[in-house]
Every structure is written in structure tokens, then in C-alpha cells.
C-alpha positions in Angstrom: 59.0 242.7 70.9 55.7 242.9 69.0 57.8 242.9 65.8 59.6 239.6 66.8 56.3 238.1 67.8 54.8 238.8 64.4 57.8 237.2 62.6 57.4 234.0 64.7 53.8 233.6 63.4 55.0 234.1 59.8 57.7 231.4 60.1 55.1 229.0 61.6 52.7 229.7 58.8 55.4 229.0 56.2 56.3 225.6 57.8 52.6 224.7 58.0 52.1 225.6 54.3 55.0 223.4 53.2 53.8 220.5 55.3 50.3 220.8 53.8 51.8 220.9 50.3 53.8 217.7 51.0 50.8 215.9 52.5 48.6 216.8 49.5 51.3 215.5 47.1 51.7 212.3 49.1 47.9 211.7 49.1 47.8 212.2 45.3 50.7 209.8 44.7 49.5 207.1 47.1 45.7 207.3 46.6 44.8 209.1 43.4 47.6 208.4 41.0 48.0 204.6 40.4 51.0 204.9 38.1 53.5 204.8 41.0 51.8 201.7 42.5 51.9 200.1 39.1 55.6 200.9 38.8 56.3 199.4 42.2 54.3 196.3 41.4 56.4 195.9 38.3 59.6 196.3 40.2 59.2 194.3 43.4 62.6 193.1 44.6 62.6 189.5 45.8 65.4 187.9 47.7 65.7 184.2 46.9 67.8 182.0 49.2 69.4 179.1 47.3 69.8 176.1 49.5 73.0 174.2 48.8 73.2 170.6 47.8 73.7 168.5 50.9 76.9 166.4 50.9 76.5 162.7 49.9 77.5 159.8 52.1 79.6 156.9 50.8 80.7 153.6 52.3 84.3 152.3 52.4 84.0 151.0 48.8 82.7 154.3 47.5 79.1 153.0 47.1 76.6 155.8 47.6 74.5 155.2 50.7 72.7 158.6 50.9 72.0 161.0 48.1 69.7 163.9 47.2 66.5 163.9 45.3 64.3 166.9 44.2 61.0 167.5 46.1 58.5 170.4 46.2 56.9 172.3 49.0 54.0 174.7 49.0 55.1 177.9 50.7 52.9 180.7 52.1 53.5 184.3 53.1 50.4 184.9 55.4 50.3 188.7 54.9 49.9 188.3 51.1 47.0 185.8 51.3 43.8 187.6 50.2 40.4 186.0 50.8 41.5 182.4 50.6 38.9 180.1 49.0 39.6 177.4 51.5 37.0 175.0 50.0 38.6 175.1 46.6 42.1 175.0 48.0 41.4 171.9 50.1 39.7 170.2 47.1 42.8 170.8 44.9 45.2 169.4 47.4 42.8 166.7 48.9 43.5 168.0 52.4 41.2 168.2 55.4 40.0 171.8 56.2 41.2 171.6 59.8 44.7 170.6 58.6 44.9 173.6 56.3 43.7 175.9 59.0 46.2 174.5 61.5 49.0 174.9 59.0 48.0 178.5 58.3 47.9 179.2 62.0 51.4 177.8 62.4 52.7 179.9 59.5 51.2 183.1 61.0 52.8 182.3 64.4 56.2 182.0 62.7 56.0 185.2 60.6 53.3 187.1 58.8 55.8 188.5 56.3 58.2 185.5 55.7 57.6 182.4 53.7 57.1 179.2 55.5 56.1 175.7 54.3 52.4 174.9 54.3 52.6 171.5 52.7 55.8 169.6 52.3 56.8 166.9 49.9 54.0 167.5 47.4 53.0 164.4 45.4 53.0 164.6 41.6 49.2 165.0 41.4 49.3 167.7 44.2 52.0 169.6 42.5 50.2 169.6 39.1 46.9 170.6 40.7 48.2 173.6 42.7 50.7 174.7 40.0 48.0 175.1 37.4 45.9 177.2 39.8 48.6 179.1 41.7 47.6 182.4 40.0 44.3 182.3 41.9 46.0 182.0 45.3 48.1 185.1 46.0 50.6 184.6 48.8 51.3 181.0 47.8 54.3 179.7 45.9 56.1 176.5 45.0 59.6 175.9 46.3 61.9 173.2 45.1 64.4 171.6 47.4 66.6 168.6 47.7 65.6 165.8 50.1 67.5 162.7 51.3 67.0 159.4 49.5 68.7 156.1 50.5 70.4 153.4 48.5 70.5 151.1 51.5 68.0 149.6 53.8 70.6 149.3 56.5 72.6 151.3 59.0 69.7 153.5 60.1 71.0 154.1 63.6 74.3 155.4 62.4 73.2 157.4 59.4 70.4 159.2 61.3 67.9 161.4 59.5 67.2 164.9 58.3 64.1 166.8 59.4 62.5 170.2 59.1 63.7 172.7 61.6 61.0 173.5 64.3 60.1 176.8 66.0 61.7 175.4 69.1 65.0 174.9 67.3 64.9 178.4 65.8 64.8 179.9 69.3 68.2 178.5 70.1 71.2 180.6 69.2 73.1 177.7 67.6 70.3 177.4 65.0 70.0 181.2 64.3 71.4 180.7 60.8 68.5 178.5 59.8 65.1 179.6 58.5 61.7 178.1 58.8 61.2 175.2 56.4 64.8 174.4 56.1 66.1 170.9 56.9 69.0 169.8 59.1 70.4 166.6 60.5 68.4 165.5 63.6 70.3 162.4 64.6 73.2 160.2 63.7 76.0 161.2 61.3 73.6 163.6 59.6 73.5 165.6 62.9 77.1 165.1 64.0 78.5 166.3 60.7 75.8 168.9 60.0 78.2 171.8 59.4 80.2 169.8 56.8 77.2 168.3 55.1 75.1 171.5 55.0 77.3 173.6 52.7 76.7 177.4 52.3 73.6 179.1 51.0 73.5 181.3 48.0 71.3 184.4 47.5 69.7 185.7 44.3 67.9 189.0 43.9 65.2 189.0 41.3 62.7 191.6 40.0 59.2 190.2 39.9 55.8 191.7 39.2 52.7 191.5 41.4 51.8 188.1 40.1 55.2 186.7 41.0 56.4 186.5 37.4 60.2 187.0 37.3 61.3 190.0 35.3 65.1 189.4 35.5 68.0 189.7 37.8 68.5 192.8 39.9 71.4 194.9 38.7 72.5 192.1 36.5 73.1 189.8 39.4 75.7 192.1 40.9 74.7 191.2 44.4 74.0 187.5 43.9 76.1 184.9 45.7 76.5 181.2 44.6 75.6 178.4 47.0 78.4 176.0 47.9 77.6 172.3 48.1 78.2 170.4 51.3 81.1 168.1 51.7 80.7 164.4 51.2 81.3 161.9 54.0 83.3 158.7 53.2 82.5 156.1 55.8 84.5 153.1 57.1 81.3 151.0 57.0 81.4 147.9 54.8 77.9 147.9 53.3 77.9 144.2 52.5 79.1 143.2 55.9 76.5 145.6 57.5 73.7 144.0 55.5 74.8 140.5 56.4 75.1 141.3 60.1 71.6 142.9 60.1 70.3 139.8 58.4 71.7 137.6 61.2 70.2 139.8 63.9 66.7 139.8 62.4 64.0 139.2 65.1 66.4 139.9 68.0 67.2 142.6 70.4 70.9 143.5 70.8 73.9 144.8 69.0 76.9 143.9 66.8 79.9 146.2 66.5 82.9 145.3 64.3 86.1 147.3 64.1 89.4 147.4 62.3 91.7 147.3 65.3 94.6 148.8 63.3 92.7 152.0 62.5 89.6 152.2 64.8 87.4 152.3 61.8 83.9 150.9 62.4 83.1 148.1 59.8 79.6 147.2 61.0 77.3 148.7 63.5 74.0 146.9 64.2 71.3 147.9 66.6 68.4 145.4 66.7 65.6 145.7 66.0 66.5 147.5 62.8 64.4 149.7 60.5 64.8 151.1 57.0 66.4 154.6 57.1 64.0 155.7 54.4 61.2 155.3 57.1 62.2 158.7 58.4 62.0 160.6 55.2 59.3 161.7 52.8 55.6 162.3 53.2 54.0 160.8 56.3 57.4 160.7 58.1 55.8 162.1 61.3 53.3 159.2 61.6 56.0 156.6 60.9 58.3 158.2 63.5 55.5 157.9 66.1 55.0 154.3 65.2 58.7 153.6 65.8 58.6 155.6 69.0 55.7 153.7 70.4 56.9 150.3 69.4 57.6 148.3 72.6 60.7 146.7 71.0 62.2 150.3 71.0 63.7 150.2 67.4 64.8 153.9 67.8 67.0 153.0 70.8 70.7 153.0 69.6 71.8 149.9 71.5 75.6 149.8 70.7 76.0 153.3 72.1 73.2 153.7 74.6 72.5 150.3 76.2 74.8 149.6 79.1 74.9 146.1 80.5 77.1 144.1 82.7 79.6 142.6 80.2 79.7 139.2 81.8 82.8 137.0 81.5 84.3 139.1 78.7 85.3 141.5 81.4 87.5 138.9 83.1 90.2 139.7 80.5 90.4 143.3 81.7 90.5 142.2 85.3 93.3 139.8 84.6 95.4 142.4 82.6 95.1 145.0 85.4 96.2 142.4 88.0 99.1 141.3 85.8 100.3 144.9 85.4 100.0 145.5 89.1 102.2 142.4 89.7 99.8 140.8 92.1 99.5 137.7 89.9 101.6 136.1 87.2 100.6 134.0 84.1 101.5 130.9 86.1 99.4 131.8 89.2 96.8 129.1 90.0 93.7 129.5 92.2 91.3 126.8 93.3 87.9 126.7 91.6 86.4 127.3 95.0 82.6 127.3 94.7 82.3 128.5 98.3 83.6 131.9 97.1 81.4 132.2 94.0 79.6 129.7 91.9 81.4 128.6 88.7 80.0 128.1 85.3 80.7 124.4 85.1 83.1 121.6 86.3 86.5 121.8 84.7 90.2 121.1 85.1 92.1 122.8 87.9 93.0 126.4 86.7 96.7 126.2 87.3 97.4 129.2 85.1 95.7 132.1 83.4 95.3 130.3 80.1 93.3 127.5 81.6 91.2 129.9 83.7 90.3 132.0 80.6 89.5 128.9 78.5 87.1 127.6 81.2 85.9 131.0 82.3 86.5 130.1 85.9 84.5 132.5 88.2 86.3 131.6 91.5 89.7 132.2 89.8 88.9 135.7 88.7 87.3 136.4 92.0 90.6 135.7 93.6 92.5 137.7 91.0 90.6 140.9 91.7 90.8 140.2 95.5 94.6 140.1 95.1 94.5 143.5 93.3 92.2 145.2 95.7 93.1 143.8 99.2 96.8 144.8 99.5 97.1 145.6 103.2 97.3 149.3 102.8 95.2 149.8 105.9 94.6 147.7 109.0 90.9 148.6 108.6 89.5 146.0 106.2 86.9 148.5 105.0 89.5 151.2 104.2 91.7 148.6 102.6 88.9 147.6 100.2 88.1 151.2 99.6 91.7 152.2 98.7 92.2 149.1 96.6 89.0 149.5 94.6 89.9 153.1 93.8 93.3 152.0 92.3 91.8 149.0 90.5 89.0 151.3 89.0 91.5 153.9 87.7 93.4 151.2 85.8 90.3 149.6 84.4 89.1 153.0 83.1 92.3 153.4 81.1 90.7 150.8 78.7 88.1 153.4 77.8 85.5 152.1 80.2 83.3 154.3 82.4 83.7 157.3 80.0 82.8 158.1 76.5 85.2 156.8 73.8 84.5 159.8 71.6 82.9 158.1 68.6 81.4 160.5 66.0 77.8 160.1 67.1 76.2 162.2 69.8 74.2 159.6 71.7 77.1 157.7 73.3 76.8 156.7 77.0 79.7 156.4 79.4 78.7 153.2 81.1 79.7 152.6 84.7 82.8 151.4 86.6 81.6 151.9 90.2 83.9 154.0 92.4 84.4 153.8 96.2 82.2 156.8 96.5 79.4 154.9 94.6 79.4 152.3 97.4 79.8 154.9 100.1 76.6 156.5 99.0 74.8 153.3 98.6 76.0 151.3 101.6 77.5 154.0 103.8 81.2 155.0 104.5 83.2 152.0 105.8 80.1 149.8 105.6 81.2 147.7 102.6 84.1 145.3 101.9 85.5 143.3 99.0 82.6 140.8 99.4 80.3 143.7 98.4 82.1 144.3 95.1 83.4 140.9 94.1 80.9 140.5 91.3 82.7 143.1 89.3 85.6 140.6 88.9 83.4 138.5 86.6 81.6 141.3 84.9 78.4 141.2 86.9 76.8 143.5 89.4 76.8 147.3 89.1 79.3 147.5 86.2 77.9 148.6 82.8 79.6 148.9 79.4 78.3 149.5 75.9 78.6 147.2 72.9 81.0 149.7 71.3 83.2 149.7 74.4 83.2 145.9 74.4 84.4 145.8 70.7 87.1 148.4 71.6 88.4 146.2 74.4 88.9 143.5 71.8 90.7 146.0 69.5 92.9 147.0 72.4 93.9 143.4 73.2 94.5 142.7 69.5 96.9 145.7 69.4 98.6 144.6 72.7 97.7 147.7 74.7 96.5 150.6 72.5 93.6 151.7 70.4 92.4 154.4 68.1 89.1 156.1 68.9 86.4 154.1 67.1 84.9 156.2 64.3 82.6 156.0 61.2 84.1 158.7 58.9 87.3 157.9 57.1 87.4 161.3 55.3 85.5 164.4 54.5 85.4 165.6 50.9 88.9 165.0 49.4 90.5 164.9 52.8 92.1 161.9 54.6 91.6 160.6 58.1 90.5 163.2 60.7 93.3 164.1 63.1 91.4 163.2 66.3 91.1 159.6 65.0 94.8 159.2 64.4 95.9 159.5 68.1 96.9 156.3 69.8 95.5 155.8 73.3 97.6 153.5 75.5 96.0 151.6 78.4 99.0 151.4 80.7 99.5 147.6 80.5 102.7 146.2 79.1 102.5 144.4 75.7 103.9 141.2 77.2 100.8 140.8 79.4 98.5 140.7 76.4 100.7 138.0 74.9 100.1 136.1 78.2 96.3 136.1 77.9 95.8 135.7 74.1 96.6 132.0 74.1 93.9 131.5 76.6 91.5 133.4 74.4 92.4 131.2 71.5 91.8 128.2 73.7 88.2 129.5 74.3 87.5 129.2 70.6 89.9 126.6 69.2 90.9 124.6 72.3 89.3 121.3 73.3 86.4 122.0 75.6 86.5 125.8 75.0 83.3 127.7 75.8 83.4 129.5 72.4 84.0 126.6 70.1 81.1 127.6 67.9 83.1 130.6 66.8 86.1 128.5 65.5 87.2 129.1 61.9 90.2 126.8 62.0 88.7 124.7 59.2 89.3 127.7 56.9 92.7 128.5 58.3 91.7 131.4 60.6 92.6 131.4 64.3 90.2 133.3 66.5 90.9 134.7 69.9 87.7 135.3 71.9 85.7 135.2 75.1 82.1 134.1 75.8 79.9 135.8 78.3 76.5 135.2 79.9 75.0 138.2 81.6 72.6 137.5 84.5 69.1 139.0 84.0 66.8 139.0 87.0 63.8 139.9 84.7 64.0 136.9 82.3 66.4 134.8 80.3 70.1 135.7 80.6 71.8 137.8 77.9 74.5 136.3 75.7 77.8 138.0 74.7 80.8 137.1 72.7 83.8 139.2 71.9 86.7 138.3 69.7 89.3 139.3 67.1 90.8 137.5 64.1 93.2 136.3 62.8 94.7 136.0 66.2 98.3 136.4 64.8 97.5 139.5 62.6 94.1 140.9 63.7 92.0 142.6 60.9 88.6 142.6 62.7 87.5 142.9 66.3 83.9 142.2 67.1 81.4 142.3 70.0 78.0 140.6 69.9 75.3 141.2 72.5 72.0 139.4 72.2 69.3 140.0 74.8 67.6 137.0 76.5 69.6 134.5 74.4 71.2 132.7 77.3 74.8 131.3 77.0 77.0 133.3 74.7 78.7 130.3 73.2 75.5 129.0 71.7 74.1 132.1 70.1 76.5 135.1 70.1 79.6 133.1 69.2 78.3 131.5 66.0 76.9 134.8 64.8 80.3 136.5 65.4 82.0 133.6 63.5 79.8 134.2 60.4 80.5 138.0 60.4 84.2 137.5 60.9 84.4 134.9 58.1 82.3 137.0 55.8 84.7 139.9 56.2 88.0 138.0 56.1 87.1 135.6 53.2 84.3 137.4 51.4 82.1 134.3 51.8 81.1 131.6 54.3 82.0 127.9 54.2 79.1 125.8 52.9 78.6 123.8 56.1 78.6 126.9 58.2 76.3 128.7 55.7 73.3 126.8 57.0 73.6 128.8 60.2 72.3 131.8 58.3 68.9 130.2 58.3 69.2 129.1 61.9 70.5 132.2 63.7 67.8 134.8 62.6 64.7 134.8 64.8 63.7 135.3 68.4 66.7 135.0 70.8 64.6 133.1 73.3 64.8 129.9 71.2 68.5 129.6 71.9 67.8 129.3 75.6 65.1 126.6 74.9 66.8 124.6 72.3 70.6 125.1 72.4 
């Protein structure tokens, strides 16, 4: 036993001696002998991520709308910063001391060992100043990247913008593939098609010395990967038409949406007030964004997609089509213009058929049309009868793409509202409401709400006699053709013959004697327009004006919806604006006598109420 005990101590001693030997050697290598450190300094391996070129954006005529331009950022790795001379650093970049301290604090919070941007979009003088002195500031480097630049001053709400990824974004799993300082689409098409526009990063491994001077590729570039550029977007937008429509909407609040009814392609998309898309790019973007955000006119609000308003009289067309399909009225059905039921817009001839009713926009007529569709004697209880009837009527109305998202390729789209029986149950109580509670829906007033895009899509549906393609901006990605989801026809459950029965009335609105939309007539240049005016009641000020149409009536090539806040009657403001846009698209120019409207239409909408 004593023998074994002695051997145990010998083994322990051997292990201890070996450990001491290794420790001594390690101390010599790391502390006393600088040759290994020098070798390591000379052979630092640096992983360089190559950001891909972001895809370009073109209009329907292959004009470049959005492209890339080189910019430079000052990057910092906090752990490598040694005794920063902040005074000299701030003098070189002409930056306040507190701003630099704040940026350094944010960089350390992100990572002490990873590079993050300290100053983005360096100006030419800033770049020259820091580049000449970079050797004196270890831990700092210059990084080139591509930023967005714009060849158009229009279409800001659809294009969207690209911004630096924030720490809050990085915490979300869907953004795990991004790194601090990288840019991604924040809104609009830039965001919706981010995965296609972004491309794929490349990686290069380089040998650099302690001063950051490159010494060549690691292993001859064996492990490098090339970046792959993002795919280009080819839009359906007509840039000339877009610029023209924005010109006409200057000084107003509202929207203009124009579609090709045969394809669902969006030709023009205006949200007023407008702003230049370049406002949200480049140095000082944050301050400019806050200016837009705090503007009481709400220029960042995407009105064609997000603003839901009662559609006014334009909705009478949907109400009539649903009733015709249900068989509760015929094209020859006449109803008295009974002002005791609901006030009419003006005195007019007896609405002995649907064409006359549409032309004169007779409120009592469409009140009675919806009443015939809703009150069908399904229950002896009048409240239950109204409840059952409204449910069926609503289901048929929603087939027109109302009360739900159409699926446009932008993420901010709102559904709007087609009120259900449950809506009124909750508001009024079960069996405590009747048709008299909901009749305002028949004329596009009350609780109903639709977007400008939905209104334009209604016109496309009528133009097609009962079907539509999902409205969309992108015609193709890269070398590809139309996207599959935008080639599916959606039918609305109304027979084509019923559309043929209401379209003559819509032509009468514009081209007929005494029609409410005569200011939209293009007969003088051989174009027949089918349309409908609307005036939306506004309890907070002047009424809103709407006009929706398509042309030519016989072979529609454009469907349009115009909505102008506080402009009063749709026939005096929205209709002439729509006429100019349609004529510009169909003919390429505007008749000389109508061209003078270009100087009359822009400006505050309120003056239409006061002077027209």
C-alpha cells in the first residue's frame, strides 16, 4: 500500500512539471517574444461581406424610376478604438461632440466586436477629411455601399423608401439575415418586393495587417462567394400620366387611381398631398421624415389604400347590379322620386327606368331598389326580415371586392367596411333596427366605407361586364412575365347582361343632356365615357367630391376613380379632373380648349365649393 501511495505522488509530480513547462512556454510566447504577435498582426483574417446591387425599378415604358448610386459610411468596431481623440475627430467631421458620443454608445450597444455605422452618407469633404487621417483612428473604417436615387419626383407613396435596419428590426426572426448598418425596404414596393430586390450577399476573406492594409486574398479566394444582384421590377405605371395626375392634384387632399381594366395594371396612383420620393433618402432623411410625419396635411398617409370613405352615389351602381341579379327589379322598373323617403339631389324627370335613375342620380329610386332587395318577406318579424335581407345583400356586394382587401402589391391596404347585420346588432341591439336604419347604404352614405382603389376596381369590373383582375403595380420581375396571382379572373356573380343594362345610364351621366357628369365628356374628340358622379356628406366641413368612370365605353382601356376632399359636388371638380387624365392617356394630349383646365384645377379644393 505504501508503494502504491508513493507512485501516486510521482505521477502527480510529473503532471505538475509538464503543466509548469507549458505555462512557462506560453508566457514566453505571449509576453516576452513579440515575433508571434507580429506574425499574427501580419496575417489577420478579415471577413468582408459584399452587399449586392439592389434591383432597379422601371415604369411601363422601361424608363428607370429608381436606381443605385454609391455612398460612403464611416464604420466603427468599438473594441478596436484606442484612446479616441474626440476633439480632433469632431473637428474633422464637423460633428457635435454629443452626437459622436451618442453614436458610439449605440455602436457599443449593438456589438463591441462587430462593425456598425457611426456616420452614414458622408459628404465629399467629410470623406476626404477622415480618409486622409484614418490611420490615426484605429477601429474606424470607410465602407462603400449603394444607396437609392430617383429619376422621378412622383409616385412616392407607391415606391416607398429604403432605410437602415434598426436594433428593433434585428430582434425579429424575419430580419435575422440582416446586419447592423444594412438597408432594406421600409414601405411601398421597396418593402413588398424586398426579397426580390435585395439579391444575395457575397463574402470575401482577406488577409490584412494591423493597420488594415490588405495583404491579399485568403487561400487565393478559395472560400469567397460572389454577390448576386437583386432582380429589377417592371411596373405598370405610366410615368407621364402619373406626373400629369399629380400636377392636377396639387394643393388638394384626395386620391386618383387609374387602371387598365383588361389586365388590372395600375396606370396612375396619386395620394395628395404628394412629396418627392428623394425626400426619404440621403443625409438628413430622419429630420425630413419627421417634418412629413408632423405635417397636419398628413402627406405620408397613403390615401388610395388607407383612406376609407362613404363612396356616395358611385355606389348606386353596385346596389342596382345586385338587385338586378336577385331579380327584384328589372331595367324597366320605375320608382317615384319620393322626397318623403329620402331627399333627392335635384328636381328631374320621372325615373321610369334604371337609365334615367342613374343619369339623374335619383336617391329615392335607389332607396327603393335596395328596399326591394332587403325586405323580401322571409320573416313575419320586420326586424328579422331586414336582418336576413341585409345579410344576403351584403354577401353579394362583397363579391365586388368590397369590405375586404383586394390584394394589391402594397402592404398598407385597408379592407373598408360593408356593415353586417351583426354590426347593427352590436350598435343598436338585436331586433332593434330595421331597413330605415340602414337605407343610407343604398346611396353610398352612412356606415359604408371603401378605398379609392376599390372604387377604381368597381369601374374596371363594370367595364369588363362582371370580372376583374387583382389591381397590381408590377408587370414582371427580372426577365419574367406577369405574376401568376395577377392573372386570375375574379367574377362577381352578376350576369353580363345586367352590366349592359346599366352602362347606357352611365354614358348618360357624362354625355347625356342634363347628366351630372357632363364636365367629363370627351365626345368632342370621339371618346364615349361611362361614369358616375358622387358627393359624400361630411359633417365636419364641405362635402367630398367623387367621380368614377371608364373609357372608351365600347372598348374600355382605362378605368379611373377620383376622390377630392372638401370639394363639394363631384361633377364640378372630380369629373373634369378625371376627363383630363383619361384624355391624356387615350390620346397622348389634351384638346386645346380643355387644356385651360390644367391651370384651373390645381389648388385648394375648397374653391370648387365656393365658385363652381
